[in-house]
C-alpha positions, 0 to 999 in steps of 0.5 A: 095574406100579409099586410104590405108594409108602408114605405116612407118617401120624402116628396120632391127630394132624392135623398134624406138629410139628418133633419128630415131623416130624424122626423121619418125615423121617429114616424116609423117607430110611432107607426110600429110602436111595438116593433124594434128595429136596427139600422138596416131594418130602418133603411129597408122600411124607409127605402134607403139604399145609399150607404152614407144615409144608412150610416146617418140612421145610427146617428139619428137613432142616438139623437132620439135616444138622447132626447128620450123618444127611443130606447136602445133595448140592445146594442144597435136595436131600438124601440119607441119609448113607452108612453105614459097615460098622459101626454106632455106638451104645450098649449096654443090659445087663440084670441077667442079661447080656442085651444090646441095642444101639441106634443112630440108624441102626437102626429098633429095638434088636438083641440081642447075645449075651453071647459077642459083647459082648467086655467091653462094659458097660451104657452103653458107646458101641461099634461093632457089626458087624450080621449075620443071625441064625439065627432067622427075620427077626432080626438080631444084632450083635457088638461090635468096638470099645468107643469110650467106657466109660459108666462105670469105677467101681462101688459095691458090697460087698467080699468078702475071701477068702484070696488075693484079694477082689472087689466085688459091684456094687449096680448091677443092670445090672452082672452081673460082680463086680470082681476086687480084688487084696489089695494094691489094697483101700486099707483096705477090709475084708470086708463094707464098702461101697466104690467100685471102679475098673476098671483092666483087663479081660484078654481071656480073663478072666471078670471085670474087674480093679480097685482100691478108690478109696473106702471108704464104710462099713458097709452100712445106715448112713445116710451110707454109703447116701447116699454110695453113691447119689452114687457110683453116679451118679458124683457127688462128696460132698466137696471136695478140700482145694485147693478149700476152700483156694482158697475160703477165700482169696477176699476177701469185701470190697466196695470203693468202686470196685466199688460205683461200677461198679454201680447202687446198690440198698442203700437200696431195699427188698429181700427174699428168699423161700426154703425154710425150711431154705435157706442159699444165697439166690441171688435177691432182689427189690427194690421201690419205687414210682416218681414216676409211680405205676408199680412198679420191681421188681428181680430181683437174682441173686448175682454168683458170677462176680465171685468165681470166676476162670475159670482157678481150681480152683474154676471147674474143680470147678464145671464138673465138678459143674455143679449142686448135688445135692438129696438127701432129707437134705442138699445137695451144693453145686456151690460150697464152703460159704464161697461158697454159704452166705456170700460169695455168699448174699444174707443179710439186713443184708449188702451183696452184689454182684449181677447184675440185671434191673430192671423198670418195671411198671404195675399190670397187670404190663405191662413199660414198660421194663427194664434188665440190669446189675450191682448192689449190694444190702442185703437188709432181710428174709429170708422163708421161703415159709410166712411170705410165704404167711401175708402173702398169705393174711392181709394182715398181716406185715412189708412186707405192702403191698410183698409183696401188690403183688408177689403181685398182679403175679406172678399177672397174669404167671402168668395171661398166661403160661398164656393164651399156652400155658405148661403147669403141671406143679406136682406134689405133692412127697413129703417126709420129716421125719427125725431127727438120724441121718437116719431118716425119721419121717413122710411129708408132701406139699409143694405149690406155693403163691402165695408160691412162684409170686411168686418163680417168675414174677419169676425166669421173667421175668428168665430170659426177658428175658436170653435175649431181650436176647442172642437178639434179631434171630433165630438167624442174627444172635444171638451164641452163648449158653446157652439152656434149651430144651424141644422140642415133644412127639412127637405119636405118644407124645402120641397113645398117652398120650391113648388111655391116659388115656381109661380115666379119662374124660380126653382132650386136644385134639391139633389144634394146639400151642395146643390141646395145651397148653390141654387139658393144663392143663385135664387137670392141673387136673381130676385135682387131688386125685384118686387118679389125679393122680400117675400121670397127671401123671407120665406126662404129664411123661414124654411131654414132651421133656426140657428141656436146655441148648443154644446152639441156641435152639429155644424152650421149649415147656413155658413157651411162651417163644421165648427162655429161659435160666437166669440166676437160680441161679448158686450152684447151676447152672453154666449160670447162671455161663456166662450171667453171663459171656457177658452181661458180654461182650456188654453190653460190646460183645464179639464172639461166642464159639465155639458148638462150645465152649459146646455141649459145655459145655451137653451136659455140664451137661445130663448132670450135671443128669440124673444129679443128678435120678436121684440125688435120686430114688434117695435118695427111694426109699431113704428110702421103703424105710427108712420102710416097713421099720417098716410091714411087715404093714400094709394100704393102699389103692393104685393100680396105677401100672405093669405089667410082665411081672414084676409090678404096681407099686402106689402106696399112696394114703396115702403115695404110696410105690410097691411091687410085687406080684411076678407069682409072688405072684399065685397064683390064676391064670397071669398074662401081660403083654398089651402091647396093653392094657398089662395083666396077664391071667389065662389061665384065670379071665380076671381082669385088672389094669389101670393105675389099678385100686384094690387093697388091698395088704399090705406083706410085705417091705422090702429097704432096701439095694436100695430094694425094697418087696414087696406082696401083694394083701390080700383080707380083706373086713374090711380097712380 
């Protein structure tokens, strides 16, 4: 009797998309490692009958061949790429030295004993020899080569003893102190916070050996802790003198010859709309009514690449940083202040060189024609979002007629975008009012309003237009370009999310991509202002794929754009500088650049963007803890926002600040984590804590340096 062949099916969904299909196709090949398949055979094994998905299989197989997971042994016939005896992947190290190894060639991560790590650290790319464990049905591994260190620098407090010193890292994933010889302290003293670089790790030594490369200051001081956050994510917080010198030597003058090479918009009404505290104005809108009654809207972007030589030190630094970093109390710019805040910033009443996408639009926001090229402008008025919002709401203010027309057009563009499947992830931001020393005085919430949307819609339109211009003709004919891409969601993750939100009475329709985006928007609208809004919207974002930069144009799912790039913020994003340079080349009829070089630049920029986002979140956590330090003992209403085997995370509704009830402080029963229901359950009294539960909690302890807020459940019936 022949063995029945396994068929794969995604639970809770009626069809595959590219992301989910890629995973299941690869699983099929790994399950049948000795077999080769064509797309028809794959479709049969995956029980795929609709023609569009069957065609998608070929695209997925091509992706897997390009990523080195499959071989195309003959035209249209694919097979799993033979694996070597060693697997390459990444180490994940816990605070107690527990280690896991994950690899694309493994169905799930495997454990690695401490003695088999051989000095591998969290985030390291390693080669591992896999072997059977003594425990039944388990496998383990041993690190045989460290291919690439995840990091070589660590932030922590210095302790100086009589004959040696060491740095105790803040990073919970780094369980080893760094040994520091006394002659390598570089001015650091006992108790100071500093950055150490690992220089070596002798084979038989328990701890790595390093040197202090930067002294941050006294722990607990604002600048010390903010600089520590940046150093923790290996982000710079100051410019080298050579970079500032090069920036200061740039000639900011605009010659008549340069103006002659550009379209002149200096006499056309032009405005900027930015946050009230912004200094780097990298986009402006020009407006005029044409003789035929249509509108001309120009989206003008600071022409940074005109001033930054591709071979300069400035260019190298901009590439390394790849993005400005926006922390709670400061901006760490990608470019020195002379460029970001002065030469390139589109300040009012100053002539500026710009790159632009200019549109002729009718009163229904239909684009009649468009033009892309270099311009020169002179901004008439700098608005902050509050001022523009007042004009929209009251109909009064400077240039009210022009602002109101642009607002109307933006809302029409926005409505059309959402009707095409764009998803609206507009989350409320938690902000702080801080004093001159950086101490948080008050928590407030910032919401996106129509003035934000006015700018957003025209920036989206410009980004889309530029991407369409280069990408026209399809991927096979398009020249190499930098796209901002967003993959389709993993339908299995989405099905779990859908099942999860049912506890609040919500659901999304998963029958098609169109239905998913439509029902996600309905969900996000329906939870607005409700206690569960922050939790559900946060989970929805985490369920989605992460947007990133790539030369491979797979489209932007969240925006429902087939072509999208980042063109509009070159002062703060290096990919926008790449886009400007490539656009200049292609407008002049230049040939395509090498894709591999730009793909590596895209990967670097995406990684730096992720680090910057993590640093931003860490700075928020730090300020939240610092704020709550003055509220120890106070009682709040909160919602359960996360559950783990070590405790319950609770977001306080009044401040949207999250703290934790440790499991050892739940002293009325023995509680255990139930993975199936994602809850904490009491063994004897059967009490259960679920996501979304409303609890009354009391703040008991705050550790500002570790960014931890400890809570207990407050059971006084008279509590407010």
